[in-house]
C-alpha positions in Angstrom: 64.4 115.8 168.6 65.4 117.0 165.1 62.6 115.9 162.9 60.6 117.3 160.1 57.6 115.1 160.5 55.5 117.2 162.9 54.0 116.5 166.3 50.5 115.2 165.4 51.3 111.7 166.3 49.8 109.0 164.1 46.9 111.0 162.9 45.9 110.1 159.3 48.5 107.3 159.3 46.7 104.0 159.9 49.1 101.9 158.0 52.1 103.4 159.8 50.4 102.7 163.1 49.8 99.0 162.1 53.4 98.6 161.0 54.5 100.2 164.2 52.4 98.1 166.6 52.0 94.6 165.1 55.6 93.7 164.0 57.0 95.2 167.2 54.6 93.3 169.4 55.3 90.0 167.6 59.0 90.7 167.8 58.9 91.2 171.6 56.8 88.0 172.0 59.1 85.9 169.9 62.2 87.2 171.7 61.0 86.9 175.3 58.3 84.2 175.4 58.3 82.1 172.2 61.9 81.7 171.4 61.4 78.2 170.0 59.3 79.6 167.2 62.0 82.0 166.0 63.3 79.5 163.5 60.1 79.9 161.4 60.8 83.7 161.0 64.5 83.4 160.2 65.4 84.9 156.8 67.2 81.6 155.7 68.4 81.9 152.1 69.8 78.4 152.1 66.4 76.9 152.9 64.8 79.1 150.2 67.2 78.0 147.5 67.9 74.4 148.4 64.7 73.3 150.1 62.4 75.7 148.1 60.9 77.1 151.3 59.4 80.1 149.5 57.3 81.0 152.6 60.5 82.2 154.3 60.5 85.1 151.9 57.4 86.3 153.6 57.9 85.3 157.2 61.6 86.2 157.2 60.9 89.7 155.9 58.2 90.8 158.3 59.3 90.4 161.9 62.7 91.5 163.4 64.3 88.8 165.7 66.6 91.4 167.2 65.1 93.9 169.7 67.7 96.6 168.7 66.5 96.3 165.1 62.9 96.4 166.3 63.6 99.6 168.2 65.3 101.4 165.3 62.7 100.2 162.8 59.9 101.5 165.0 61.5 105.0 165.2 62.0 105.1 161.5 58.4 104.0 160.8 57.2 106.8 163.1 59.3 109.4 161.3 58.3 108.2 157.8 54.6 108.4 158.6 54.7 111.9 156.9 54.6 110.1 153.5 51.3 108.4 154.3 49.8 111.8 155.1 51.2 113.4 152.0 50.4 110.6 149.5 47.4 109.0 151.1 47.2 105.5 152.6 46.7 103.8 149.2 49.7 105.4 147.5 51.8 104.8 150.6 50.7 101.2 150.8 51.6 100.7 147.1 55.1 102.1 147.7 55.6 99.9 150.7 54.3 96.8 149.0 56.1 97.5 145.7 59.5 98.1 147.4 59.0 95.0 149.6 58.6 92.8 146.5 61.5 94.5 144.7 63.8 94.3 147.6 63.2 90.6 147.9 64.3 90.1 144.4 67.4 92.4 144.9 68.3 90.5 148.1 68.6 87.2 146.1 70.4 88.9 143.3 73.0 90.6 145.5 73.7 87.4 147.4 74.3 85.5 144.1 76.6 88.3 142.8 78.5 88.3 146.1 79.0 84.6 145.8 80.0 84.7 142.2 82.5 87.6 142.4 84.0 87.1 145.9 83.1 83.5 146.8 81.2 84.7 149.9 78.1 82.7 150.8 75.5 84.5 152.9 73.3 81.8 154.3 71.1 84.1 156.4 70.2 87.7 156.2 68.7 89.9 159.0 65.0 89.4 159.3 62.4 92.0 159.6 60.5 94.6 157.6 63.7 96.3 156.7 63.7 96.6 152.8 60.8 99.1 152.6 62.3 101.1 155.5 65.6 101.7 153.6 63.6 102.4 150.5 61.7 105.2 152.3 65.0 107.0 152.6 64.8 107.8 148.9 61.7 110.0 149.1 62.9 111.3 152.5 66.1 112.6 150.9 64.4 113.9 147.8 61.2 115.6 149.1 61.6 116.6 152.7 63.2 120.1 153.0 66.5 120.4 154.8 66.6 123.0 157.5 69.7 123.6 159.5 69.2 123.7 163.3 72.7 124.3 164.7 76.3 123.5 164.2 78.6 121.2 166.1 82.2 122.3 166.6 81.4 125.4 164.5 81.4 123.4 161.2 79.3 120.2 161.3 75.7 121.2 160.5 72.8 119.6 162.4 69.6 119.6 160.5 66.0 118.6 161.0 66.8 115.3 159.2 69.9 114.4 161.2 68.3 112.1 163.7 66.6 110.0 161.0 69.9 109.5 159.2 71.6 108.5 162.5 68.9 105.9 163.2 69.4 104.5 159.7 73.1 104.3 160.2 72.5 102.5 163.5 70.3 100.0 161.8 72.8 99.6 159.0 75.6 98.7 161.4 73.6 96.3 163.6 74.7 93.1 161.8 77.3 92.0 159.2 75.0 91.4 156.3 72.6 94.3 156.9 74.3 96.3 154.1 72.8 93.8 151.6 69.3 94.6 152.9 70.1 98.3 152.9 71.4 98.3 149.4 68.5 96.3 148.0 66.1 98.6 149.8 67.7 101.8 148.5 67.8 100.4 144.9 64.1 99.3 145.1 63.1 102.7 146.5 64.9 104.5 143.7 63.3 102.2 141.1 59.8 102.8 142.5 60.2 106.5 143.3 61.4 107.3 139.8 59.2 104.7 138.2 62.0 102.9 136.4 60.9 100.2 134.1 57.3 101.1 135.0 57.5 99.4 138.4 54.7 101.5 139.8 52.3 99.0 138.3 52.9 97.2 141.6 50.2 99.1 143.3 47.2 98.2 145.4 44.0 97.9 143.3 41.2 100.4 144.1 38.8 97.6 145.1 41.3 96.1 147.6 42.1 99.6 149.0 38.4 100.2 149.6 38.0 96.9 151.5 41.0 97.5 153.7 39.9 101.1 154.3 36.6 99.9 155.7 38.1 97.0 157.8 41.6 98.0 158.8 41.5 101.8 158.9 38.8 102.0 161.7 41.0 99.7 163.9 44.2 101.7 163.5 42.9 105.2 163.0 44.0 107.9 165.5 42.0 110.9 166.6 43.1 114.4 165.6 45.1 116.0 168.5 43.3 118.8 170.1 44.8 122.2 170.9 44.9 121.4 174.6 46.9 118.3 173.9 49.3 120.2 171.7 49.8 122.8 174.4 50.4 120.1 177.0 53.0 118.4 174.7 54.8 121.7 174.4 55.8 121.6 178.1 59.1 119.9 177.3 62.0 121.5 175.7 62.4 118.8 173.0 58.7 119.1 171.9 59.0 122.9 171.8 62.1 122.6 169.6 60.2 120.1 167.4 57.3 122.5 167.0 59.6 125.3 166.1 61.2 123.1 163.4 57.7 122.3 162.1 56.9 126.0 162.0 60.1 126.6 160.0 59.1 123.9 157.5 55.7 125.4 157.1 57.1 128.9 156.5 59.5 127.6 153.9 56.7 125.8 152.0 54.3 128.7 152.3 56.9 131.2 151.2 57.6 129.1 148.1 53.9 128.8 147.3 53.3 132.5 147.8 56.2 133.5 145.6 55.0 131.2 142.8 51.4 132.5 143.1 52.6 136.1 143.0 54.6 135.3 139.8 51.4 133.8 138.3 49.4 136.8 139.2 51.9 139.2 137.8 52.0 137.3 134.5 48.2 137.4 134.4 48.2 141.2 135.0 50.7 142.1 132.2 49.2 144.5 129.7 49.5 143.7 126.0 50.7 147.1 124.8 50.9 146.0 121.2 47.1 145.7 121.2 46.6 149.2 122.6 49.0 150.9 120.2 48.6 149.2 116.9 50.9 151.6 115.1 53.7 150.6 117.4 53.3 146.9 116.7 56.5 145.1 115.5 56.7 143.8 111.9 55.1 140.4 111.3 57.3 137.3 111.4 57.2 137.0 107.6 58.8 140.4 107.3 61.7 139.7 109.7 65.0 138.1 108.6 65.5 134.4 109.5 68.0 135.2 112.1 65.6 137.7 113.8 62.6 135.4 114.1 61.0 135.9 117.6 61.2 132.9 119.9 58.0 131.0 120.4 56.8 131.1 124.0 55.5 127.7 125.1 52.1 127.9 126.9 52.1 126.8 130.6 51.7 123.1 130.9 48.5 121.8 132.5 48.5 119.6 135.5 48.4 115.9 134.7 45.3 114.0 135.7 47.4 111.6 137.8 48.6 114.5 139.9 45.0 115.8 140.3 43.8 112.3 141.3 46.6 111.8 143.7 45.8 114.9 145.6 42.0 114.4 145.4 42.5 110.9 147.1 43.8 112.8 150.1 40.4 114.4 150.5 40.9 117.8 148.8 38.4 119.2 146.3 39.2 119.3 142.6 39.0 123.1 142.5 41.5 123.5 145.4 43.8 120.9 143.8 43.9 122.6 140.4 44.5 126.0 142.0 47.4 124.7 144.2 49.0 122.9 141.2 48.6 126.0 139.0 50.2 128.3 141.5 53.0 125.9 142.3 53.9 125.3 138.6 52.7 121.7 138.9 55.1 120.9 141.7 53.1 118.3 143.6 55.3 118.5 146.8 54.8 122.3 147.2 51.1 121.9 146.3 50.6 119.1 148.8 52.2 121.0 151.6 50.1 124.1 150.9 46.9 122.0 150.9 47.8 120.3 154.1 48.5 123.6 155.9 45.2 125.1 154.7 
């Protein structure tokens, strides 16, 4: 109900759709029909360390064996689909893959630290695609604008991000060792989002991305919702409230962009009066005392090629990307939201 991810379904989010459908379907099948195969998907750390069953690092970190975790994970994946629209499928896949690998390392590290400091041995951890989900809370906290919806008891604010945090808290408290998965996921998300130690080299190569875009994307692509469908969805109170929240988010982003663009235009229209009235020019710097030297004004920084490439991968032209970055003072989040709205 209180979400900032919009009401366009899974449009332009094929990876999110595949992560939403495939692990959930396999989880239901293993829980209801093929329970004797669940042992192959258990995140058994003892088997990994003692029997060198490295394959459990893959199987144990893909499918949830608890339906409650599957339900919470599906809701979080649906809400986090906004990042695939913003960054593009390749960048989003790189983030998910990089944090998945990093969180596996931090899982083993935290378990060893827990055993060394407190003598607690965690033989099994909750299975499922949980590390990248907790990692996505880092960009969600940093880049999604917070808009207050109402207040509870007159003091406790309810925002457009409250429901996502509640679902994350529900997932965190679902099992005893889930906090290890959550902590490793948050740390890996912080490492990847801020590019600590250059961990963003864990990205999908362009050749592999093109192959998957031709094979996987047509299977999991979703059609753009029509105006009639949006009007039909607005029949319920919850969807109407969600659409109002989406409109508020758009207005905030557009107002920020308009203000920055107006400031740029005003700076461009400033008249250099010293050129018109040469006799009123101030003395040259060499004639001024040392303590009265004018401050050097740094020229505006140009947008980096990485920012331009990232936005062009989402399908925008180079001219539109450069204009949006220039007007937003190279703030890629504001520029992305403006380009998506127009």
